[in-house]
N, C-alpha and C positions, 0 to 999 in steps of 0.2 A: 123853369129850367133841367134838363135833365143833366144823367154826369155825367161829366168833363166840369161842366160846369158848377154840378154842387161841390165835388172834390173841391174845386178854385176855392169856395167861398169857405169853405171850410178849414181849408191851409192856411188863412190867410195873417197877421201877423195880428197877435191879441189888440195893440193900437187900430186899427183896424177895422178892427171888429167891436170897437168899445164904438168908435165914430160913428160905422150903419146902426149900432142898434139904439142912439143917442140920437141922429138924424131923427131913426123909424119911431121914433118919442113927442119927438118935435119942438126937442131941446135945444137952447145955444149951448154957447161950450161954458159962454158964463153961466147960466142956470147950471148944469150939472156941474159946476165947480162948485157951487153954493153947497147943493144939495150933498156931495161929498165931500168936503169936508177940506175941499182942496181950493188951490189958485187955478185963473181963466190960463195963464202960462204954463202950467202943469200939465192940466188937462189937456191941452195945444200940443206939447212937448210929446206927452205921452202916443195921443194918435199920429205922433207923425213918425210913429219908433225912432227919437230921440233923448227918452228916455221911459225903463222895462218899469210894466208893474210886476214889482221882484215881492211883494209881503202879501203871503196869506190873508189880513183881514182888510187889505186895503186892496182885492181883487172881491173878497164877500160881499163889501161895502157898495164895491161901484155896483157889478151885479145886482145889491138887491135896491139900488136906486133905479140900473136899468130894465127889472124885474122880471133875470132871466137867473137863471142857475151858472152854479162855478161853472161847471163845466162845458158854458157853450160856451164861455168866452175863453177860454183854453182850445177851445174849439175839438173839445174827443168824448161828446158825448156817445159816442158807440160804447164808454165803457158800463153805463149802468143796465146797458140789456147784455151785455154780455154775463154780470155779472151774475143779474138774476136767469139767466137761461145757465151760466154754469152750478147755481144752486138746486135747478128742478134735473141737471141733467147728475150730480152726484145723489140724489133720490133716486133715481131712475137704476142707476148703477147699485144702490141701495135694494132697492126692488130686486133687481139680477140677483146678486150675493143669496138673495133669502130663496131662491128654488130652487127645489133638485129636480125639478123634471123633463122628462127628455123633450122638447121640440117639435114636433111636428113641421120642421124644413126639410129641404132638398139640400143642405149645400154640403159641397164636397172637400178633401180631404186636402185639391189643390189650390180650392179658393179661399179654403180657412187661414190657410198658408198665407195663401199672396195674403188675405187683412190682416193679423198677424204680422207681418211687413209693412204692411199700410201705417198700423196704429202704433207700430218701435219705432218708424219714423217720423212721424205725427209727435212723438213727447222726443224728441233727440233734438225737435225742431219748437218745441216750449208752446206748443199747438193743443195744450192742455183743452181748452170747451171742445175741442173739434175732437182729441182722444174720447172723451165721454159722453162725445153723443155716438159714437159706435162700440161703445165700452158693454148697454144692454145688451146689444143682438152681439155682439161677437163670446158674449158668456156663453147666449144660449144656441148658438152653431158648432162651441167649440163642445155643449154639451149632449150636442146633437152626432154630428162628429166622433165622439167618444161611444156614444151609445153604436154607431153602428159601424168602426172601423177602429179595436182597440186599440191592436198595434203600435201604429207607431204615434196618435196624440197625445201620452202622456208629457213628451215634452213642450209640445205647443198652450196643450192646458196649463203646466205648469207654466210656465209662457207668458200665456194673458192670466193670469192671475198676480201675476209678479208685477207685473206693467200694471196695473188695476192700483196695488198697495202701493209703488212709488206712485203716482198719481197723485192716492189720495192724500199719504203723505206731501207733499207740496204741496196741496190745499188745505192742509190746517186739518186733516179730517182722521188723528192714527188709530183710533179705535177702527173704521170704518177699513184700514188698511189693515190693521191685526186681521180680521177676517178673512179679508183677502191671500194675506201670505199663508195663512193657516190653513187656506183650500189647498194651496201649491203648494204646502209640503204636506199635504195627506195625497196628495193625486204623487208627489213623487214618491212614495211608499220605501222609502230607502234607502233608493239610487241615491248611490255614492254624489254624478255630476246633477242630478236633478234636483237633490239636495240642496247642491252650493245653488244653483240658481234660486230655490225658492229661499235659501237666507237670507240673500242681499235683502230683497222687500221685508224681510221679518224681521230682522235689521235696523232697519232704515225707520221700521212703525214703534216695535221696541225703542227704540232712544228717542223717539218723539212720545211716546208717553213716560219717557224717562225711567226705563229701563235697562239701564245702558249694562248692568252687570247681567240680568240674564240676554242680554244682546248681546254678549262677549262671550255668555259662553255657548248658545245656540250658534254665534260664526265659529269657535275654534273647535268644538265639535263636529262641524260640517268641511275645514280643511285639512283636520287628523282623518274622516273616511275616506276624503278626495285624495288623500297621500301624499306626498311631494313632487314637482313638473320635473320627468325625463330628459332631458333635448332630444335625445333621439330618439323618441316612443310616441312622445306625446305631440300634438297640435299645438298649437300656438293658444289655441284655448283653452288651456288645461293652465295655464301658466298666466295668462289674463285672466280668467276665472278665482285661482286662487289669490293670484294678488288685490283682486277683485275684496275679494272675503276680508283676509288680513286687514287692508283701510278700513273698513270698516268694523273689522273687532278695534284697531287704534281709535279710531274714533268714539266705539262705547270706554272703550279703557280712556278714554281721556274724561266723559263724558264723569265720570265718577274720580276724578282726579288722581290714576295711576299713572304717573308721568313714565315710568321704566318701563310698561311694559309698553305703551303708546308709541314711546320711543323704537324700542325689540320689533314691535311688527310691524313698521312705516319701512322699517331698514331688512328687514328682511322683503318686506314688498317693492322695497327698490335692490334687490339685489338681481327678484322676479323679470321686474323692469329692463334693467340696465340689459342684462340674456335674452328674455325674450316678449320686452312689450316692442310696442305701438302706440305712435303718439294717436290715433283717431279713437281709442277705445282707452288703454289701459298701457301706458307707459311709463319714460317717470320726470316730465307734467303732470301728469294727475298723481303722484305719486306725490311730490313736491306739494302740488294744491292742498293734499289733506295732512300734508303736514304742517302747511299753517292751518290748516284748523282746529285741528290737537293743540298748537300750541296758544289758539283763540282760546279753547275750551279751558283749557290749562292755566289762562291768563298772564303766560307770553306775550303782548300783543305788539311789543319790539317785534318779537322775531319773528311773527303773524308778517307785521308791516312787510319786513324787509325781503321777507321768500315773497310773498304777493308780489311786489312789486319790480322782485328780478322773474318771476316767473310772467310776469303777462307786458314784458315786455318783449317775449320771445315768438320764433313762427309755430312755437307749439302750440303753444296760445293758443294760435286763430285760428287753430287742422280739430281744437276740439268744439262740437259737440254748441249749437247754440246752448243750450236747454245748462248746458255744463257750467258754461261761460259766466253766463247772467246768474244763476245758483250761487257758485261761486262770490262771483262782488257784491249778493245781496245776502251773506252770511258774512263776510269777511269785514261789513259796515258794523258786527261788534266788535270787535275790533279799533277800530278807528273809533267809536263812540266812545269807548273804554280811555284811548287815550285823547280824548277832549278833540278829537279833528273833524269837526265836525263837515267842515266845506269840503274833505275829501271823501268823508260818509253819503252827501249829500251827493260830492261826484259818482260816485260809483254805483249809486242809484240810477238816476237820470243814463248813464253807459248802460246800465242791467237792462234797463228801457228800451233802450235803440237795438240791442241784441235781441231779446225778447221780451217783445211787451205783454206775455200773458204770465210768464215768468214772476215779474217785479210787480203787476198789478194786481196779479193773485193768490197771492202770496201773504201770508198773517206775515211770518219775517220782515216783507216791506212796510209793512201798516208801525209796526211796532221800530225800526228803527227810522221811517220818517217824518211818526210823530218827536223822535228823538233832537233831529237834528232843529227843525219845525221850533221847539222847546227852546231852542241855543241863541237863536236870535235870526236875524235879513237875512233871507235867503237868494242864490241866486235867482234869477228868472225862469228857467228850467225846474229847479227844482220846486219850485211853487206851481209850477204847469205841473209837474206829476201828482204834487199833492194834493191838488184841484183834481185831476183826472182822476183821479182814487181817491175821493170824495171823501179827502180827510177837509174838512169844513169845522167848523169850533157852534158848539148847540146852539140854538137861540134859550 
């Protein structure tokens, strides 16, 4: 059976999959129950959906007896292939960043602009495998266009390299992200606005490398060079860029424990958001989420959760890009786990997975948080399924 039929089988409840696999292997419920160390009644309830398979250790035992991978039980076999593809795609990006030649292609400036816009849209939807697949060609096309039409292309090149840096930070490749961000800084050539755009990716890479003080220094230098936002003269993008830099600087300050500076910078960003911001990219909700994360970095976890709960119940929260919402939910698990709220952390990860699966399944931070959740004891079925989906299984 093709298409819809295959999709329907993949989406069967886990109990139904267990029943199908058991029957295919010619085992009665009693034989299967004996092999997994459970009662026939327990097996019957699982297969009918009356009882959930809610522990990873049990899922692993069931999968072993049925002779399948844990991913086959939860119906998410695609993740392993995606992870392999992502690893290969990162290597292709590495090779593209190592090249300086001018490709013999015929990409026009208009085509490059459309490609960059498409890549940014994919990023905001957290479609990281898709972004990685197009980045090598995008980098090559950018070099080719820059060689032929130098005047308008620095802006595009800076955006391409910043995008590469931000994706690589997400995927746990901070050294490679730093290289991409450094390329963006080189292309900016001291232009205040281009430098400010490039510094966002650089600051994120430096924080991922645990160089918070350096991230703080480069970000504040960019803020000073960009100058204050003037409501009568500057477009909204100027205030949004300044506000974004202030948030990055606040997160950098919080990363090395400077609470006073982090608070002062988020206050400045809040003023800009109130007067110039908008919810879609930079606005009060973005600043509030940054306050929650700075509070987490500083160990004020109660404050972080209070802000998180308030913000995530607003309409503005739902207007944020999927990448931002899912990323925040993953990051806030640090505060939840510090407070011993393993159930809340698991729920946040499952919600993040529903919003943006690639954000959840490809970020190393997810594995760290989910491992802590699983170690705390029995988890809800959806948390257990997510763990199996991303390959968090005990090693033999």
